[in-house]
C-alpha positions as CSV (number, residue, x, y, z in Angstrom):
1,M,-2.3,15.5,21.0
2,T,-5.4,13.4,21.3
3,E,-5.3,9.8,22.5
4,R,-5.9,8.6,18.9
5,D,-2.9,10.7,17.8
6,A,-0.8,9.0,20.5
7,V,-1.8,5.6,19.3
8,A,-0.8,6.5,15.7
9,A,2.5,7.9,16.9
10,V,3.4,5.0,19.1
11,W,2.5,2.6,16.4
12,R,4.6,4.3,13.8
13,I,7.6,4.3,16.1
14,E,7.3,1.0,17.8
15,S,5.3,-1.3,15.5
16,A,8.3,-3.1,14.2
17,R,9.6,-3.9,17.7
18,I,6.2,-5.0,18.9
19,V,5.7,-7.3,15.9
20,G,9.2,-8.6,16.2
21,A,8.8,-9.3,19.9
22,L,5.5,-11.1,19.4
23,A,7.0,-13.2,16.6
24,R,9.9,-14.2,18.9
25,Y,7.4,-15.2,21.7
26,T,5.0,-17.1,19.5
27,G,7.4,-18.4,16.9
28,D,4.7,-17.5,14.3
29,F,5.4,-14.4,12.1
30,A,1.9,-14.3,10.6
31,L,0.2,-14.7,13.9
32,A,2.4,-12.0,15.5
33,E,1.4,-9.4,12.9
34,D,-2.3,-10.2,13.4
35,L,-1.8,-10.0,17.2
36,A,-0.1,-6.6,16.9
37,Q,-3.0,-5.3,14.8
38,E,-5.5,-6.6,17.4
39,A,-3.6,-4.8,20.1
40,L,-3.6,-1.6,18.0
41,A,-7.4,-1.9,17.6
42,E,-7.8,-2.3,21.3
43,A,-5.6,0.7,22.0
44,L,-7.9,2.8,19.7
45,V,-10.8,1.9,22.0
46,T,-9.2,1.9,25.4
47,W,-6.8,4.9,25.4
48,P,-9.4,7.5,24.6
49,R,-11.4,6.2,27.5
50,E,-8.7,5.5,30.1
51,G,-5.9,7.7,28.9
52,V,-2.5,6.9,27.4
53,P,-0.6,4.3,29.6
54,R,2.7,5.0,31.2
55,N,4.5,2.6,29.0
56,P,2.5,2.6,25.7
57,A,4.7,0.1,23.8
58,G,4.7,-2.2,26.8
59,W,0.9,-2.0,27.0
60,L,0.6,-2.9,23.3
61,L,3.0,-5.8,23.7
62,T,1.1,-7.1,26.8
63,V,-2.2,-7.0,25.0
64,G,-0.7,-8.8,22.0
65,R,0.8,-11.5,24.2
66,R,-2.6,-12.0,26.0
67,R,-4.3,-12.3,22.7
68,A,-1.6,-14.9,21.8
69,V,-2.5,-16.9,24.9
70,D,-6.2,-16.7,24.0
71,A,-5.4,-18.0,20.5
72,F,-3.4,-20.9,21.7
73,R,-6.0,-21.7,24.3
74,R,-8.6,-21.9,21.6
75,R,-6.4,-24.3,19.7
76,S,-5.8,-26.7,22.6
77,A,-6.0,-26.5,26.3
78,L,-2.9,-28.7,26.5
79,D,-0.9,-26.7,23.9
80,E,2.7,-26.4,25.0
81,K,3.1,-22.9,23.6
82,Y,0.0,-21.8,25.6
83,A,1.5,-23.1,28.8
84,V,4.8,-21.4,28.1
85,L,3.3,-18.1,27.2
86,A,0.8,-18.1,30.0
87,G,3.5,-18.7,32.6
88,D,5.6,-15.9,31.0
89,L,2.9,-13.3,31.7
90,R,3.1,-11.4,34.9
91,E,0.7,-12.6,37.5
92,D,-0.1,-9.1,38.5
93,G,-1.2,-8.3,35.0
94,G,1.4,-5.6,34.7
95,E,2.8,-4.3,31.4
96,V,5.7,-6.2,29.7
97,E,9.0,-4.4,29.8
98,W,11.2,-4.2,26.8
99,D,14.1,-6.6,26.7
100,P,17.0,-4.4,25.6
101,D,19.1,-7.3,24.5
102,Q,16.5,-8.6,22.1
103,I,15.0,-5.5,20.5
104,D,17.6,-5.0,17.8
105,D,17.7,-8.6,16.8
106,D,13.9,-8.7,16.7
107,V,13.7,-5.8,14.2
108,L,16.6,-7.2,12.1
109,A,14.9,-10.6,11.9
110,L,11.7,-8.8,10.9
111,M,13.4,-7.1,8.1
112,F,15.0,-10.3,6.8
113,I,11.6,-12.2,6.9
114,S,9.7,-9.4,5.2
115,C,12.2,-9.3,2.4
116,H,12.6,-13.1,2.1
117,P,13.5,-14.3,-1.4
118,V,10.5,-16.7,-1.4
119,L,8.2,-13.7,-1.7
120,S,7.5,-11.8,-4.9
121,R,8.8,-8.3,-5.3
122,E,5.3,-6.7,-4.7
123,A,4.8,-8.9,-1.6
124,R,8.2,-7.8,-0.2
125,L,7.4,-4.2,-0.7
126,A,3.9,-4.4,0.9
127,L,5.0,-6.6,3.8
128,T,8.0,-4.5,4.7
129,L,6.0,-1.3,4.7
130,R,3.3,-2.9,6.8
131,V,5.3,-4.8,9.5
132,V,8.6,-2.8,9.5
133,G,7.3,0.6,8.5
134,G,4.1,0.5,10.4
135,L,2.0,1.8,7.4
136,T,-1.6,0.8,7.1
137,S,-2.9,-1.0,4.0
138,D,-4.6,2.2,2.9
139,E,-1.4,4.2,3.2
140,I,0.5,1.5,1.1
141,A,-2.2,1.5,-1.5
142,R,-2.1,5.3,-1.9
143,A,1.7,5.2,-2.1
144,F,1.7,2.7,-5.0
145,L,-1.6,3.8,-6.5
146,V,-3.3,0.4,-6.2
147,P,-6.6,-0.6,-4.5
148,T,-6.4,-1.3,-0.8
149,A,-7.8,-4.8,-1.4
150,T,-4.8,-5.5,-3.7
151,V,-2.4,-4.6,-0.9
152,Q,-4.3,-6.6,1.7
153,A,-4.3,-9.6,-0.7
154,R,-0.5,-9.3,-1.2
155,I,0.1,-9.2,2.5
156,T,-2.1,-12.2,3.2
157,R,-0.5,-14.2,0.4
158,A,3.0,-13.2,1.7
159,K,2.2,-14.4,5.2
160,K,0.8,-17.7,3.9
161,T,3.8,-18.2,1.7
162,L,6.2,-17.6,4.7
163,A,4.2,-20.1,6.7
164,A,4.2,-22.7,4.0
165,A,7.9,-22.3,3.5
166,R,8.4,-22.6,7.3
167,V,10.6,-19.6,7.4
168,P,11.9,-19.3,11.0
169,F,11.8,-16.0,12.9
170,E,15.5,-15.4,13.3
171,V,18.4,-13.4,12.0
172,P,20.0,-15.6,9.4
173,P,23.4,-17.1,10.2
174,P,26.4,-15.2,8.9
175,D,27.0,-17.4,5.9
176,E,23.4,-16.9,4.7
177,R,23.0,-13.3,5.9
178,A,25.2,-11.8,3.1
179,K,23.0,-13.5,0.5
180,R,19.8,-12.4,2.1
181,L,21.0,-8.9,2.8
182,G,20.8,-8.0,-0.9
183,S,17.0,-8.6,-0.8
184,V,16.6,-6.3,2.2
185,L,18.6,-3.5,0.6
186,N,16.8,-4.0,-2.7
187,V,13.4,-3.6,-1.1
188,I,14.4,-0.4,0.7
189,Y,15.9,1.0,-2.5
190,L,12.7,0.2,-4.5
191,I,10.6,1.9,-1.9
192,F,12.8,5.0,-2.2
193,T,12.9,4.9,-5.9
194,E,9.1,4.9,-6.2
195,G,9.0,7.8,-3.7
196,S,11.7,9.9,-5.3
197,S,10.5,9.5,-8.9
198,A,6.9,8.4,-8.9
199,S,6.2,6.0,-11.8
200,S,2.6,7.3,-12.2
201,G,0.2,9.8,-10.8
202,G,0.2,13.6,-10.4
203,D,3.2,14.1,-8.0
204,L,6.8,13.8,-9.1
205,I,8.0,13.0,-5.5
206,R,6.1,11.1,-2.8
207,F,7.9,12.5,0.2
208,D,6.3,10.1,2.7
209,L,7.4,7.0,0.8
210,A,10.9,8.3,0.2
211,G,11.1,9.3,3.9
212,E,10.0,5.9,5.0
213,A,12.8,4.3,2.9
214,Q,15.3,6.6,4.5
215,R,14.1,5.7,8.0
216,L,14.4,2.0,7.2
217,A,17.9,2.5,5.9
218,R,18.9,4.4,9.0
219,V,17.5,1.6,11.2
220,L,19.3,-1.0,9.2
221,S,22.6,0.9,9.4
222,R,22.3,0.9,13.2
223,L,21.5,-2.8,13.3
224,M,24.3,-3.8,10.9
225,P,27.0,-1.2,11.4
226,D,29.8,-3.5,10.0
227,E,28.1,-3.9,6.6
228,P,29.6,-1.4,4.1
229,E,26.8,-1.7,1.5
230,V,24.2,-0.8,4.2
231,H,26.0,2.5,4.6
232,G,26.4,2.8,0.9
233,L,22.6,2.5,0.5
234,L,22.0,5.0,3.2
235,A,24.5,7.4,1.6
236,L,22.7,7.1,-1.7
237,L,19.3,7.8,-0.2
238,E,20.5,10.8,1.8
239,L,22.4,12.4,-1.1
240,T,19.5,11.9,-3.5
241,A,17.0,13.2,-1.1
242,A,19.2,16.3,-0.5
243,R,18.1,17.6,-3.9
244,F,14.4,17.2,-3.2
245,P,13.8,20.8,-2.1
246,A,15.0,22.1,-5.5
247,R,13.6,19.3,-7.7
248,T,10.1,20.9,-8.0
249,G,8.9,24.4,-8.5
250,P,6.1,26.3,-6.7
251,D,3.4,24.4,-8.5
252,G,5.0,21.0,-8.2
253,E,6.5,21.0,-11.7
254,P,9.8,19.2,-12.1
255,V,13.0,21.3,-12.2
256,L,15.8,19.7,-14.2
257,L,19.3,19.3,-12.6
258,E,20.8,22.1,-14.7
259,D,18.1,24.5,-13.6
260,Q,18.0,23.7,-9.9
261,D,18.9,26.3,-7.3
262,R,21.7,24.4,-5.5
263,R,21.4,26.8,-2.6
264,R,18.1,25.0,-1.8
265,W,19.7,21.6,-1.5
266,D,19.6,20.1,2.0
267,R,23.2,20.6,3.3
268,S,22.5,18.5,6.4
269,A,21.4,15.6,4.2
270,I,24.5,16.0,2.1
271,R,26.7,15.9,5.2
272,R,24.9,12.8,6.5
273,G,25.2,11.1,3.1
274,R,28.9,11.8,2.7
275,A,29.5,10.6,6.3
276,A,27.7,7.3,5.5
277,L,29.7,7.0,2.2
278,A,32.9,7.5,4.2
279,R,31.9,4.7,6.5
280,A,31.3,2.4,3.5
281,E,34.7,3.3,2.1
282,A,36.4,2.8,5.4
283,A,35.6,-0.8,5.5
284,G,38.3,-1.4,2.9
285,R,36.3,-3.9,0.9
286,G,35.6,-1.7,-2.1
287,L,32.3,0.0,-2.8
288,G,29.3,-2.1,-3.8
289,A,26.5,-1.2,-6.2
290,Y,24.8,1.2,-3.8
291,G,28.1,2.7,-2.7
292,L,29.1,3.4,-6.3
293,Q,25.8,5.1,-6.9
294,A,26.3,7.1,-3.7
295,A,29.7,8.2,-5.0
296,I,28.1,9.4,-8.2
297,A,25.5,11.3,-6.2
298,E,28.3,12.8,-4.2
299,C,29.9,14.2,-7.4
300,H,26.7,16.1,-8.0
301,A,26.3,17.2,-4.4
302,V,29.7,18.8,-4.2
303,A,29.7,20.4,-7.6
304,P,28.9,24.2,-7.8
305,S,27.1,23.6,-11.1
306,V,26.4,21.1,-13.9
307,A,29.2,22.5,-16.0
308,E,31.7,22.2,-13.1
309,T,30.7,18.6,-12.2
310,N,33.6,16.1,-12.5
311,W,32.0,14.2,-15.4
312,D,35.1,12.2,-16.1
313,R,34.8,10.7,-12.6
314,V,31.1,10.1,-13.0
315,V,31.8,8.2,-16.3
316,L,34.4,6.0,-14.5
317,L,32.0,5.3,-11.6
318,Y,29.2,4.3,-14.0
319,E,31.7,2.0,-15.8
320,A,32.5,0.3,-12.5
321,L,28.8,0.1,-11.6
322,G,28.1,-1.5,-15.0
323,R,30.7,-4.2,-14.4
324,L,29.4,-4.8,-10.9
325,A,25.7,-4.6,-11.5
326,P,25.0,-4.4,-15.2
327,S,21.6,-3.1,-16.3
328,P,20.1,-1.0,-19.1
329,V,19.4,1.9,-16.8
330,V,23.0,2.0,-15.6
331,E,24.1,2.0,-19.3
332,L,21.7,4.8,-20.1
333,N,22.9,6.9,-17.3
334,R,26.5,6.2,-18.4
335,A,25.5,7.5,-21.8
336,V,24.3,10.8,-20.2
337,A,27.6,11.1,-18.3
338,V,29.5,10.4,-21.5
339,S,27.5,13.1,-23.3
340,M,28.5,15.6,-20.7
341,A,32.2,14.6,-20.6
342,Q,32.8,13.9,-24.3
343,G,29.8,15.3,-26.2
344,P,26.5,14.0,-27.5
345,A,28.0,12.3,-30.6
346,A,30.0,9.9,-28.3
347,A,26.9,9.1,-26.3
348,L,24.4,8.4,-29.1
349,P,25.8,5.0,-30.1
350,I,25.5,3.8,-26.5
351,V,21.8,4.9,-26.4
352,D,21.1,3.3,-29.8
353,A,22.5,0.0,-28.6
354,L,19.8,-0.1,-25.9
355,A,16.9,0.4,-28.4
356,T,15.8,-3.2,-28.6
357,G,16.4,-4.1,-25.0
358,A,14.5,-3.9,-21.7
359,L,14.1,-0.1,-22.0
360,S,12.4,-0.2,-25.4
361,G,9.0,0.3,-23.6
362,S,10.3,3.0,-21.2
363,H,10.0,6.7,-21.7
364,L,13.6,7.1,-20.4
365,L,15.2,5.9,-23.6
366,P,13.5,8.3,-26.1
367,T,13.8,11.1,-23.5
368,V,17.6,10.8,-23.4
369,R,17.9,10.1,-27.2
370,G,15.8,13.2,-27.9
371,E,18.0,15.3,-25.7
372,L,21.1,14.1,-27.5
373,L,19.5,14.7,-30.9
374,V,18.6,18.2,-29.9
375,R,22.2,18.9,-28.9
376,L,23.3,17.5,-32.3
377,G,21.0,19.8,-34.2
378,R,18.8,17.0,-35.5
379,G,15.5,18.6,-34.7
380,E,13.0,16.5,-36.6
381,E,14.4,13.2,-35.2
382,A,14.4,14.8,-31.7
383,R,10.7,15.7,-32.0
384,T,9.9,12.1,-33.0
385,E,11.7,10.8,-29.9
386,L,10.1,13.3,-27.5
387,R,6.6,12.4,-28.9
388,R,7.4,8.8,-28.2
389,A,8.6,9.7,-24.6
390,I,5.3,11.5,-24.0
391,E,3.3,8.5,-25.1
392,L,5.2,6.2,-22.7
393,C,5.5,8.4,-19.7
394,G,3.1,7.6,-16.8
395,N,3.8,10.5,-14.6
396,D,1.8,13.7,-15.2
397,R,4.5,16.1,-14.1
398,E,7.2,14.5,-16.2
399,R,4.9,14.4,-19.2
400,A,4.3,18.1,-18.9
401,V,8.1,18.8,-19.0
402,L,8.5,16.6,-22.1
403,R,5.6,18.6,-23.8
404,R,7.4,21.9,-23.0
405,K,10.6,20.5,-24.5
406,L,8.7,19.4,-27.6
407,D,7.0,22.8,-27.9
408,A,10.3,24.5,-27.6
409,L,11.5,22.7,-30.8
410,G,8.7,24.4,-32.7
């Protein structure tokens, strides 16, 4: 491993802790992120020349804190923050040691700030991947297929918004934490969703993005072990990712659930997911929206085949999810489950009721409707729906599958 590789590895593992620690020291989240980036840049120059330090994370934190002192000195020689920070640095110039009692709180606070409700959805995603995930602007841009300049602008606006709103660097108090936690979970879920089913581009799955969401969920589950919905989200991500090895063929083409070789499913991920789901259930508060989705994923994970899946239980779980977190996508998925449990004729009215709603511009609706019509023997109507789905689909791999289905209808 070269020194540059060492810099990248340390940054990916420790960046959230470094930014969090700097934010705690300076009381300025935006400044902390800039200072951490400056420390990273200095490491890229210094480590190849002088070698990797004994305590790489401490080295980066020390450089960041020294840059903070310089920044406050430039503002005012009498600045109180400068005096505090300057006195806090070791006189011998040694590296700062980690504070084991503060690290977890720092990372947790960083998550809550990055996912703060005052930020837009896009800003939350970009900022979380940048400061908590340690991804570069280029990596985030590639993940979401947008220009790097767009990502940088979102991050800059996000930091300005947080500063203008005077968002403090702290873990929210318990009465506010529950409300804010939903935003954190939603951001992690959105990152995973884009990774597991890419909305556009040539790849069906973006493994790096989905893997980053799983890592963030694992970190959060360690930081908040008493929150059942945190474990519910982790269970959902693990159980869904367990099917990744069988979801694509040799050339990257999608493989539908009924055609997947279940022997290729990741059994370790299934065990981790079921364990996380059990922890969520053990809390005794009932499953939340993510926990219910994880329970649905568990039904698939333990079934030997599509035909042997407990579809009646899946329908019940979707009904519960629809009451707890109603959405057109949940209702569409319930329709699919109903079609498997009771037949396509029972499911078609559910799908038709969604025709004028939020899914009217999505390829998912005509895809499901086309499948139901095929099973009902209404070939010409099915062809119309599949053509519509092809027009609306933004992912190249999914579009190819839809074309094959259309061709199969003659």
